[in-house]
KEFI-323486 format. One record per residue (C-alpha): residue in three letters; z, y, x. Coordinates in pm, whole numbers, plus 50000, padded with zeros to 5 digits. Last residue first. Layout:
<pts>
ALAZYX;...
</pts>
This chain:
<pts>
LYS543774745152194;LEU540034740352150;PHE538174756751864;GLN537684736151552;ALA535994754951268;ASP534454783551463;GLY533304808851203;TYR533844812050831;VAL536544791950654;VAL536704788250278;PHE539274796150008;PRO537874796349653;ALA538124758249610;TRP541834751249546;TYR542534768649215;TYR539154768949037;PRO538484734349178;ARG541004719148929;LYS543864699149078;TYR546114729849077;LYS547564724348732;GLN548794689448822;GLY551224702949081;GLU551244706649459;SER550764669149527;GLY548214667249246;ARG545414650749441;LEU543324682849426;MET546204702449573;ARG547124679349858;LEU543434675449948;LYS543064713349956;ILE546004715550196;ALA544354691350439;ARG540874706450407;LEU542214740650507;ALA543764725750822;ALA540574706450903;ALA538484738150873;PRO540924758951079;LYS541544734351363;GLN544854740551540;ILE546334706951425;ASP550004714151352;ASN550074751851318;PHE546864749551118;GLN548504725650871;LYS551414749550811;PHE549074779550801;PHE546914763150536;GLY549904751550333;VAL551294786850317;SER547924801350218;LEU546964774649969;THR550304775549789;LYS550314813649787;ALA546764814649653;SER547794789449386;TYR550504814149286;SER548134843949272;GLU545144829549091;VAL542144839149303;SER539214861449218;TRP536134845849377;LEU534664833749707;THR537814837649914;VAL538194842350288;ALA539594823850590;ILE538424838050921;ALA537594821451249;PRO536404834251588;THR538534865951573;GLY537864898351757;ALA536944929651563;TYR533394916451524;MET534734885751347;PHE536844908351127;ALA533804928951027;ARG531594898450972;THR533984884050719;LEU534844917750560;GLY531394922650412;MET527644922750461;VAL526804889350304;GLY523634872850428;GLU521454888450696;GLY517894877850618;ARG518114890650263;VAL521124913350219;LYS524064905349995;LYS526594933949984;GLY530084920149991;GLY531964888449913;GLY534134865650126;THR537154886950039;ASN536524880049671;CYS540194883149575;ALA542974883049834;SER544494859650091;LEU542404872550378;SER543304849250663;VAL542614858351026;LEU542554831851299;LYS542294830551679;ALA543514866251700;ASN542774889351991;LEU541944919251775;GLN540354953451827;LEU539774974051513;GLY536834997551450;PHE534754971951261;VAL537764968351031;ASP537515004350918;ALA533815000350833;MET534614969950619;THR537144990550430;LEU540924992550444;TYR541455013650130;GLY542935048050154;LYS546255065550189;THR546195084749860;ASP544305061949620;PRO545205030649815;HIS548965036049800;SER549775004449995;LEU546874981750091;VAL543814972349887;LEU541424953650115;ALA537794964850113;ALA534164955050053;GLN532104986450084;THR531055014849848;VAL534525027449760;ARG533985061149591;ASP534995047849248;VAL536375012549255;GLU534414980949181;GLY531364995449361;PRO531494973049666;LEU533884943649618;ILE537664946349597;GLY540634927949746;HIS544274927449637;THR546814918549898;ALA548004890350122;PHE546444900450457;LEU547414874750718;ILE546974876051096;THR547144848551357;GLN547444850951736;TYR549024885551739;ASP549214909852034;ASP545734923851962;LEU547164947251699;ARG549514961751959;LYS547054984052149;GLN548995014752021;ASP545885027451843;ASN545474993551672;LEU549084992051562;GLN548845027451428;PHE545545019651253;VAL546984989851069;THR550125009350982;GLN548075037850832;ARG546085013250623;SER549345002350466;ALA551574972250438;ALA554514992650573;GLU555285006350225;GLY555854971050096;LEU555774945950380;GLN554574945850739;LEU556134913350856;PRO555564901451212;GLU557704927751386;SER557574909351721;ASP561354912851758;THR561754894951422;SER560564863251589;ALA557624844151445;ASN558594807551440;LEU555224797551292;LEU556744781050984;ALA559214809950943;ALA556424835750952;ILE554484814750700;GLU557414814050457;LYS557984851650498;ALA554324859750428;GLU554224838950109;ASP557554852849991;GLU556144887750030;THR552974876349851;GLU555074867149547;PRO555864904149490;LEU552194912249415;GLU552194944349206;ALA549244947748969;PHE546584973449057;GLU545655004048848;GLY542295016248713;GLY542395016548338;ARG545104990148315;ILE542804962948178;ALA539924972048415;ARG542264974348711;TYR543624940248623;SER540094926048612;GLU539674936048977;SER541674905449062;ARG544774892049225;LEU545374872748905;ALA548444856448756;LEU550394887548657;VAL547504900548449;GLU546834866848286;SER550544863048209;THR550594895048004;LYS554074909848013;SER553104939548227;VAL550364948947979;ASP552614953047679;SER555334971247871;THR553094997248031;GLN553104997148409;GLU553725027848622;ALA551345034048910;GLU552625032049268;TYR550855001949406;VAL553064993049702;PRO551724964749918;ASN553294930049888;ALA551854917150215;PHE550504926350558;ALA551304897650792;LEU551404892551170;PHE551894859051343;PRO552214839751668;TYR553044866951918;ARG551884871052276;ALA548094869752229;THR546404847452481;ASP544804865552772;GLN541614859552966;ARG539144855552680;ARG535794846552832;GLN535644811852681;GLN536304827052340;ALA533264849752369;GLU531014820552465;ARG532354801352168;LEU531644828751919;ILE528164835752057;LYS527134799352044;LEU528524795751691;LEU526444825851586;SER523204809151697;ALA523394784951405;SER523284814251165;SER525564831150910;LEU528204804250963;TYR530364783750728;ALA533084757650770;ILE533614723450613;PRO536114695550681;VAL534724661550578;ASP534994633750321;GLU537494646250062;ILE535894680650086;LEU532694664849947;TYR534464658649618;HIS535014625449441;ILE535444626849064;ASP536364597748836;LYS539094615048642;SER536734635548425;ASP534634605548329;SER531914582448465;PRO531204603248772;LYS528054600148987;HIS529404601349339;THR529374630249592;VAL530664658649375;LEU530034691949547;THR533204713049535;GLU533574715649914;PHE530094731049928;PRO531624763349795;LEU528464780349663;ALA528134818449661;TYR526364820149996;LEU524004793249865;PRO522234819349651;GLY520244832249949;THR521054815450278;PRO523694790550383;ILE524524777950735;VAL526974749850663;TYR529014736650956;VAL530324701650898;THR533204686651095;TYR532504649851160;PRO535414626451231;VAL535294621050933;ALA532354614350707;LEU529184632350612;LEU526834615950863;PRO525984587850620;ARG524874614450369;VAL522124629550583;GLN519424603350520;GLU520204604550146;PRO519304641250127;ILE522164666050066;LEU521044696549866;GLN519364679649571;THR521814650749536;TYR524714675049568;LEU523264697849300;GLU523134668949052;TYR526684658749145;SER527924694049079;ALA526194696448742;LYS527674662948629;ALA531114670848765;PHE531114704748591;PRO530044689248262;ASP533044665248291;ALA532174630648158;GLN534524621147877;ARG538194611247917;LYS539294640747699;ARG536554660347535;ASN538524684047308;SER541134692047576;ARG538434700147833;ARG536544723447602;ARG539764742247532;VAL540394746347904;ARG536844758747959;ALA537144784247683;GLY540354797747834;ARG538874801548182;THR535494816148086;LYS536544852948088;ASP537884850648444;ASP534394843548579;THR535024818848861;GLY535674792648595;ILE534464761348774;LEU531864757748499;ALA530724793548560;ARG530494786748932;LEU528334756248866;GLN526004775348635;ALA525604803648887;VAL524784778249159;GLN522224761148936;LYS520574793748831;SER520324806649188;LEU518834773349300;ALA516084775949039;SER515204811049152;GLU515334803649524;GLY513164772649516;LEU514334736449523;SER511944709449638;LEU514044702149946;ASP511894696050253;PHE513924679750526;MET514194684450903;GLU516044661151136;PHE517944664551461;THR520714641251570;GLN522254633051906;GLN524454663451953;ALA524264671951584;ILE521724690651374;ALA520594685551014;TRP517814710050926;LEU517164718350562;THR514134736650422;THR514234750550071;SER511294755249838;ASP509354779749625;LYS510764813949718;MET512634803550028;VAL516114790350100;ALA516444781450467;TYR519484758550486;VAL521044747750817;LEU523424718250793;MET525224715951127;LEU527224685551234;GLU530174683251470;GLY531854651151587;ASP531164655951956;ARG530724692252029;LEU527884715451939;VAL527244744952171;GLU525924734652512;LYS523744703752477;GLN522744703152110;LEU522664740452042;THR521034748252376;ASP518344722252323;LEU517654736451976;GLN517104771752107;ALA519644799252038;PRO518544832851897;GLN518684860652160;PRO521844879252253;TYR522004915052382;LYS525644917352490;LEU525864881752613;ALA522464880952781;TYR523234913952956;TYR526574900753076;ASP524964869753220;PRO522054889953368;TYR524314911653585;GLU522074927253854;THR518724930453675;ARG519854935253316;ILE522744957153433;GLN520404980053629;GLU518104982653327;GLN521144991053116;LEU522115018753357;ALA518655034653351;ASP518475033652972;LEU521975048552947;GLU521105077553181;ASN517905084952990;GLN519745083952659;LEU522465107052793;GLN519895132752911;GLN518005131252581;ARG521195136752384;ARG522285165352607;GLN518965183052566;GLU519205179652189;LEU522845190652200;THR521995221952401;LYS519165230952161;ILE521465226151865;LEU524185246852032;ALA521775275452093;LYS520655273951732;ASP524195275751595;GLN523655269351226;VAL525675291250993;VAL523445321650962;GLU524105338350630;GLY522075341050313;ALA522335304050242;ILE518685295050245;ALA516755315650496;ALA519955322550688;VAL520665286550771;PRO522765259650604;LYS524535232450807;ALA522965197950826;GLN521535205351171;GLU525035210451309;ASP526395178351160;ALA523395157851279;LEU523725172551629;GLN527435165251643;GLN526835129851518;HIS524125122251772;THR526285137952045;GLN529235115851947;ALA527065084451950;LEU525605094052290;GLN529045101252432;LYS530335067652311;GLU527365048452447;LEU527605067452778;SER531335060352807;LEU530905023552723;GLU528175019952985;GLY530165038753250;GLU533325019353173;LEU531454986853222;ILE529764999653539;GLU533025013353686;LYS534894981553603;PRO532444959353784;LEU531094932353550;GLY532684898953629;VAL534854893853323;PHE533314898752981;LEU535764904952700;ARG534094936252558;ALA530784917852578;GLY531974895252299;SER531964924152051;GLN528524935752160;GLY527184900552120;MET528904898151782;GLU527034928851662;GLU523764914151791;LEU524354881951599;PHE525274901851288;VAL521984921251315;ARG520054888851368;GLY521504869951075;GLN518444848551011;LYS514864855751111;ARG514714845251475;GLU516924815651384;PHE514424805051117;ILE511544807051366;GLU513484785151610;LEU514154760051334;ALA510434758251250;LYS509604753151619;ARG511954723351633;ASP510414707951318;TYR506894713251453;GLY507784691751751;LYS504454673751777;GLU505724638151711;PRO506224643251338;GLN502494648451275;THR501914642650902;LEU505254654850766;HIS505674678951056;LEU502544697750951;SER504074705650611;GLN507264718150777;LEU505344739451023;LEU503464755850736;ALA506654762050537;ILE508364777350842;LEU505314799450904;GLU505324811650545;ASP509054818250559;TYR508774839250875;VAL506034860650716;TYR508114862750397;LEU510824880850593;LYS508604911750620;ASP509594931750312;GLN513314931950400;MET512944936050776;PHE512984974150785;SER516084975250564;THR518024953950811;LYS516884971751127;HIS517515007050999;GLU521315009051021;LYS521284990051351;THR518985015551515;LEU515335006551556;SER513295000251872;SER513784962451860;ARG512424960951506;VAL509014974051614;LYS508644946551873;GLU510124922351623;ILE507304928551376;ASN504724925451655;ASP506174892251772;ILE506244879951411;ALA502554888051365;GLN501674871551695;GLU503614840651590;TYR501754839351259;HIS498444843751443;THR499164814951680;ILE500384792251401;ALA497194799151201;ALA494984792151503;GLU496804759051548;PHE496394750651180;GLN492724756951114;ASN492974736550792;LEU491024763450599;LYS494154771450397;ALA496074775250724;GLU493354798350852;VAL493724818450530;PHE497434824250592;ALA497064831450962;LEU494434858050897;GLY496684875250646;ARG499624874050889;GLN497534888451170;ALA496154915750943;LYS499664925950837;TRP501064922651190;THR498714949751318;GLU500834974651125;GLY501964995951421;SER498305004051484;GLY497025005051842;ILE493635019651745;ALA491624990451884;ILE494174964651769;LYS494014978051414;ILE490214978351418;ALA489904942651545;LEU492534931151297;SER490664946351004;GLU487424929351105;GLN489224896051142;PHE491014900850810;ALA487764907750626;LYS486044877450779;LYS488984854950698;ALA489044866750337;LYS485344859450294;GLN485924824550436;TYR489004819950220;GLU487554826849878;GLY490674813549704;LEU490834843549467;THR494164854149616;LYS492694851549964;TYR489724872449853;LEU492174899049736;VAL494204898150055;GLY491034901650263;ILE489924931450057;ASN493334946950118;THR493124940950492;LEU489594955250495;ASP490754986550314;HIS493704991550548;GLY491514988850858;ILE488925012350708;GLY491695037150631;ARG492855036850991;LYS489295041251105;ASN488575071250883;GLY484935077850977;ILE484145100550680;GLU481475077850537;LYS483295046250644;ASP486415057850463;ILE484365066050152;ALA482615032150147;LEU485925014050205;ALA487555032549916;GLN484715023249681;GLN484974987249801;TYR488704986349739;ALA488355000849386;ASP485664975549292;LEU487724947049433;ALA490764957649229;LYS488784961248908;SER487344926348958;TYR490814912849036;GLN492744924348732;GLY495744901848807;LEU498254930248768;ASN499024927149138;LYS495354931649219;TYR495094961448983;VAL497984977849169;VAL496394972049509;GLY493064985649385;ILE494735017249259;ASN496185021749606;THR492845018549777;LEU491205041749525;ASN493915067549584;ASN493545067049961;GLY489755069949938;GLN489935098849694;GLY492315116949929;ARG489875113150216;LYS487065125349993;GLU488605158149877;GLY486345172449602;LEU489185193549464;GLU488705180349110;GLN488185145349253;HIS491375149249455;ILE493275160749145;ALA491945132048932;LEU492845107149206;ALA496415120249217;GLN496855116248842;ARG495355081348863;TYR497715072049144;ALA500805083548952;ASP499755064448637;LEU499025032948837;ALA502465034149002;LYS504215039148669;PRO502285009548521;TYR503104988748831;GLN506894991848841;GLY507304964049098;LEU509754984249310;SER507224986149596;TYR504664998949345;TYR507035025649218;VAL507505036849579;ALA503765037849644;GLY503185057649323;ILE505675083549444;ASN503655085649765;ILE500365091149587;LEU501955116149348;ASP503355135349645;HIS499955138249813;ALA498345149649486;ILE500975176649438;GLY500405188649795;ARG496675191949733;LYS497315210149407;ASP499675235749558;GLY500825255649253;LEU503795267849458;GLU506355255949203;ILE504415223349164;HIS504445219149543;ILE508195224949558;ALA508965200549275;LEU506695174549435;ALA508515177349769;GLN511885171349603;GLN510375141849418;TYR508985127249741;SER512315130049923;GLU514255113549639;LEU511655085849612;ALA511965078249984;LYS515755077549969;PRO515635053149675;ALA512975031549847;GLN514755025450177;GLY512394998350310;LEU512105014650655;ASN508445022350584;ARG509645039350265;TYR512125060350460;VAL509355070350701;VAL507025081250420;GLY509855100450249;ILE510425120250568;ASN506715128850558;THR506865142250205;LEU510045161750278;SER508295177450577;ASN505305187250364;GLY507495203350100;ILE509465222750360;GLY506185234550512;HIS505025248850180;LYS508395265050132;ASP508425281650473;GLY511785299750459;ILE511995305450835;GLU515185285250867;LYS514105259750607;LYS510925253550805;ILE512965249851123;ALA515365224950962;LEU512465204850820;SER510845201951163;GLN514105189651314;LYS514335164551030;LEU510785153151102;SER511485148451471;ASP514645128051412;LEU513065107551135;ALA510145097751357;LYS512445089351649;PRO514445066251421;TYR511185051551284;GLN509495040551604;GLY506835020551418;LEU504065035351633;ASN502515051851328;ASP505945066251243;TYR506305079151599;VAL502955096551559;LEU504135110951228;GLY507265125351390;ILE505175142051659;ASN503085157851384;SER506175171851213;LEU507585184351542;ASP504285202051612;ALA504185218451268;GLY507765231051304;GLU507015245551647;GLY503895262751516;ARG505895279651241;LYS508655288451483;ASP506335306251724;GLY508895318151980;ILE506375321552263;GLU507995294052472;GLN508755272052172;HIS505105273452063;ILE504005264852416;ALA506375235252454;LEU505405222252111;ALA501695223652197;HIS502365203052510;GLN504355178352299;TYR501585176352040;SER498955169252305;ASP501055142452476;LEU501875125952144;ALA498205124552051;GLN497385109652391;ASN500055083052338;TYR498875076951983;GLN495275069052058;GLY494645056951701;LEU491405076651699;HIS492755096451404;ASP495835104751613;TYR493625114651906;VAL491795138651675;VAL495075152851542;GLY496355157651897;THR493285178451979;ASN494065200051676;THR497615205751803;LEU496345213252154;ASN494015239052002;ASN496885255051812;GLY499005257352127;ILE496175273152326;GLY495595298152043;ARG499265307952047;LYS499085311352424;ASP496075334252422;GLY495685340752796;LEU492105350852724;GLU490735325552976;LYS493145299352843;LYS491915305152489;ILE488335302652610;ALA488975269352784;LEU490765256052475;ALA487755263752257;GLN485475244352490;LYS487975215452489;LEU488085216352109;TYR484285214652095;ASP484205184152324;LEU487055166752143;ALA485285169751810;LYS482025157851961;PRO483775126852100;TYR485525121551762;GLN482535120451535;GLY484645107151246;LEU483165133351014;ASN486635148350971;ASP486905151351348;TYR483465167451359;VAL484715193151110;VAL487815199951323;GLY485645205451630;ILE483625231251439;ASN486905248851363;ALA487865249051731;LEU484475262951835;SER484815289951571;ASN488285299851690;GLY487135302352052;ILE484125323651960;GLY486325346151746;ARG488665351852039;LYS485675357752266;TYR484105385852068;GLY480915391352270;LEU479465407451960;GLU476425384251963;GLN478685354752043;TYR480905363951748;ILE477885365051521;ALA476565331551644;LEU479975315251599;ALA480195327851240;HIS476805312251168;GLN477975279951329;TYR481165279851118;ALA479215284650796;ASP476695257050880;LEU479455232850980;ALA481295238950653;LYS478075232950459;SER477505200250648;TYR481155190450597;GLN481285192250222;GLY484645173850221;LEU486065199749983;ASN488585210650244;ASN485755216050493;TYR483775235650235;VAL486735258650180;VAL487355262650553;GLY483705271550611;ILE483925299050351;GLY486915313350540;THR484945312450865;LEU481995329550699;ASP484425356350585;HIS485765361650938;GLY482265363551088;ILE481135388950828;GLY484255409350904;ARG483245409451268;LYS479825421451174;ASP481035450250963;GLY477645464750866;ILE478955483250560;GLU476875462750314;LYS477305430250510;ALA481095433950501;ILE480895441350127;ALA478875409650058;LEU481165388750277;ALA484315400450098;HIS482825391349761;GLN481745357749906;TYR485245351450039;SER486755358749698;ASP484285336049513;LEU484885307749759;ALA488645310449714;LYS488255310949334;PRO486075279549348;TYR488515263549593;GLN491755266149401;GLY493555243249649;LEU496515267049652;ARG496045273150023;ASN492415282449964;TYR493405305249676;VAL495745323549911;HIS493175326750191;GLY490565339749944;ILE492985367249843;ASP493125376950211;THR489345378850238;PHE489115398649914;ASP491665423450050;GLN489825426550385;SER486615435350203;ILE488485461650003;ALA489915475550329;ARG486425479850474;LYS485225494550146;ASP487895521450131;GLY487075537749793;LEU490645550649766;GLU490985536949412;LYS489405504349527;ASP491875503549814;ILE494775508249572;ALA493645479849342;LEU493035456949639;ALA496515463549779;GLN498055454049443;GLN495935422349446;TYR497105413749796;ALA500775417949705;ASP500435396949387;LEU498575369449570;ALA501295367349836;LYS503995365749570;PRO502145337749389;TYR501625319749723;GLN505155317149852;GLY504155293250132;LEU506185313050384;ASN503005320550580;LEU501375334850268;TYR504495354450182;VAL504395370450525;ALA500655378350496;GLY501205393850152;ILE503845416650303;ASN501205426950557;GLY498695435550288;LEU501285454450085;PHE502265474250396;GLN498655483950466;SER497955493650104;ILE501065515450085;TYR500065531350418;SER496715542150273;LYS498355552449946;ASP500695577650105;GLY502725588549800;LEU505585599050028;GLU508145579149825;GLN505635550449806;ALA505185551550186;LYS508995550150225;GLU509295520349990;LEU506425502250164;GLY507935508350507;LEU511265494250391;GLN509365464350251;TRP507565461350584;LYS510775460850786;GLU512555435550559;LEU509535412750539;ALA509185412250917;THR512915404850949;PRO512745375750701;TYR509535363150868;ASP510865358951219;ALA507755339151316;ALA507795357651652;TYR504415372451555;TYR505965385051233;ALA508975400451407;GLU506755420851637;LYS504555431051342;GLY507545442651141;GLU508745463851429;LYS505275479351466;GLN504835487751097;LEU508385501051078;ARG507655523451378;ASN504325534251230;LEU506045544150907;ALA508745563351093;SER506175581651307;SER504105590151003;ASN507185605350838;ASP508145624951149;ASP504695640151182;GLU501805626951388;ASP499395654451486;ASP500755656451840;SER500385618651885;LEU496835619551753;ALA496015647251996;GLN497655628952283;ARG495655597252213;MET492455617552192;LYS493275635752516;GLY493955602852694;VAL490695587652570;LEU488815617752701;GLY490575616153038;ALA489755579353074;LEU486155587152981;ALA485955613653251;ARG487505590353509;TYR485025562953411;GLN482125587353448;GLU483335597253797;ALA483515560653894;ARG479925556353780;LYS478785587153979;GLY480265576654308;THR483685569254444;GLY486345544554335;LYS489485550154132;GLY487585553753805;LEU487695516753722;ILE491505517853731;THR491555548553504;LEU489135531953264;SER491405501353238;GLN494485522853178;GLN492745543252907;LEU491545511152740;ALA495095496752746;LYS496395528352578;ALA493735525252308;THR494745488652265;ASN498355499252214;PRO497415525651958;ASN495105502951756;ASP495015514451392;ILE495415551451471;PHE492985550051766;LEU490305532251565;GLN490835556051271;GLY490295585851500;ILE487165570351647;LYS485815563851297;GLU486375600151202;TYR484845611251531;ASP481505594751454;GLN479585611751737;ALA477065583051717;GLN477465577052089;LEU481245579652052;ALA481205555451758;THR479355529251964;PHE481615535652264;PHE484745530852053;ASP483445499651872;ASN482575482552202;ALA485905492652359;PHE487825478752061;PRO485775446452073;GLU486785441252440;LEU490415452852424;SER491695430552144;MET492035446351804;GLU495465454451667;GLU497055436551374;ALA498585461651134;ARG496555449350835;LEU497705414350924;GLY496295379050879;THR492715384850984;VAL492105363551292;SER495485346251304;PHE494785333950954;ILE491845313251065;ILE493575297651362;LEU496675289051163;MET494495272350901;LEU492935249851161;ALA496265241351325;LEU496315208851134;THR499605195651001;LEU499345159250906;THR500855155250560;LYS501305117850526;LEU499805097850244;THR501105063350162;ASN498915032950152;MET500005000050000;
</pts>
């Protein structure tokens, strides 16, 4: 699906720099030509006007003539005479100038200085003061000049209605004065506004009016300017031959006049047309000629604009490094001369190059800097474009809500401005978001609106983008003939205008359509052509063509070629992924995981017919590259903190640089988020500080990169630990798994599930005909039968009493799921002494495998659970166990104290008598209590007994302060212990509290533990836990849903489990649903008692569960609802 980025061309800047201001002075060469022509004709009125309008240029002419007159001979004497004449004329005009004229000229000059520094608020202020004074004096000539200049400011700020109003007022005055030259200028300026608004017929009409007047009065330079404006209109309409003709006519006029600035601008504009025609060598040639002239004139703004346009050509060529180089050179120039508008455009273009390269953090950084500048100068049009581009990056990162928010903000601005081209861009991008969300009718409506606008404007590139997108929607709606027709129209347009990137997209889409239709040879041809183009231009989306090619090659039984292209696609995806920050990696991967799944499915099918070729091993490796990578990398960083063998100064240097870089990032983000004068009315941002922070950030990044390269070379063991790669099968079998350990790795995919069974001497792969949707329904059904939804508990009990001695519906459903998830070949391995590690994905995260019934039951008493056969633990990936064990091996110190507990927190709200007596409320550590009480938590006095019993079992001395109860069971206490380096003094830690999932409590968006006074002292969130440093071999979260959190495809559950593991524990006991409080106490105390004896978390938890399900802790607790919610994540049986 194509999105449309707003690439900022300097073309318009070039045009407006020619005629943007009434107060703009002529350069020396044309001024001298006009002066000598008027002198010969004895047109003293024209000479006077020349000197009034161009006082600085007149002074420069006098100085030049004086220098030329320093020699001897007749010519030198003539130069001296002319210099004297010019001096007398300047003096005469100065003598004639009264105080009022002097004040008006001063305001004109001060406004001009601010304008050229892109300080538009100051320029506007000076010129509005000048306008008021001129109106007081009734000086219509000055009124017209100030109105024209005010219009130029509004034009550059994107406030087009205000600009149009100012220009039209000036036109009315100039008509009254009969000043034809000024009238021509007014029509030219009005044409600029209509051009920006995309109202091309009106723009063309204005330019043609201006041109007719310029021809009438013989204003050749004006003729050149108007021809340039006409060329811009035709260029925007995609009528490139007419644009070229207009620009070439303007060029000829400027060459005749010897007006070098105009010559340079015309050459640049011709280059832009050739760029649009896809004739990139010609475009570059003309831009280089223009650049040479700009350098000759010393026109730094013109040099910057030419470099910008050159960057655009390289961008269209897909030569992103050259584009980046051009934009960065342009940026340096615009910063040097204080051209904020140019600086903002350059940063925007740099951001779009990074987006094309898949370097999304850098793209966002540049675009946000651009947005800040545009807000500072009040450039509404630029703000809209920046918001559009930021939305593009967010969408590429998979963050659809943020993308839609940016696009809608941009759309509102463009509607306000009446910018039809901008509106069309935003509609395209909004359609892309709706498409990604599966809202196809909304997407189609947005695309059709955009297409209508582009057809009205005659913009071919926009038409091509819209047709491509419409084709994608039709394809997903199953309307294939309409889709193919749209794609082919788009391809024809992109070929016509030479849009290589668009051609690549079109061919990919045509390939996808033929693939869907089963026309694989046609699809293969399209994908091959697309891939060739994407490789040639260095596209960051090469993986799409490679994946498409792999898919059709598999259908054509070209399996080895298919595997190669799938692997290339995955390599390219991971190349982009490696450059992202942690916060962006997960969202970026969401719409690319299917590539991994397709390759796994292919390898699995090949393994069935060719088991000797190792396709099963390769499939596992692909799964490990896909699964839990962010968590794996987090754990690598956690384990690196314990590494021994890295010199202290290097370790401290790396940590210091990482910390400084993070702080600088945050300081810069905070400073850039502050309001600026253009918006808030007062300057809040510290520009000098922002510049210093940007330089500091780059310096720190360079230092960190250099240090990490040194570490990689000199300390490879540490580097491998901190930046872990997915484990290979040989490593798992020979170095990670111990005797008596079995891994069951589940890859749940759309239509099937792959299972790998791995032990030291065992490796098998199985195809389970159970897709994600069906599995989700079965797991949800099983949980409902267990009673994990509090509302089903009473109904289930009544059902049980009415059907005594009959087959239990839970047992039947559980046994059916067991037979589907555990193939017969695996079942013999499921017996002690094996410990089973389950690596779940998708809906399996919610399934306690312990509750699977292993024999077909005859009645409710004839139930045998999997937990009765083996201890079970869970991991997010097979590679995680390697990381956990390597980290444990590097631990040098054992924590001093056996136990720390946080229990019976204080929840300060008063209880009403009717609610406090409800047994259901007292029985649950659950969010349901908050719902009943309107937002309050039930007290948990039994957890204090729970903590005290465990402390006694573990012989925790009072000197170690093991019990943090009541008021002490607070977030503040946790942080105090951590800050005092005491939290890592405890071998085991218990939190016996309430627990909440994301969104269950206002303002709490992460999984969290509810400690004392949560509303005033805060919840202990997942983010808080990531900041702790533990040395515990076991943490138990005896609260509700502590194993829950945000479920993310490819990563699993983003919750407290991973946070505590990162903080420094290899094993954590969590719950999968809301737990009944007294059974939680029984489980918790029994778990710690068994763990104290055998030191194996999974086996310890199994032991207490067996006591409960066999009735040893009371008949009530035999049901899975009571004993099954607790599970162990992490290392199930670490060594003593």
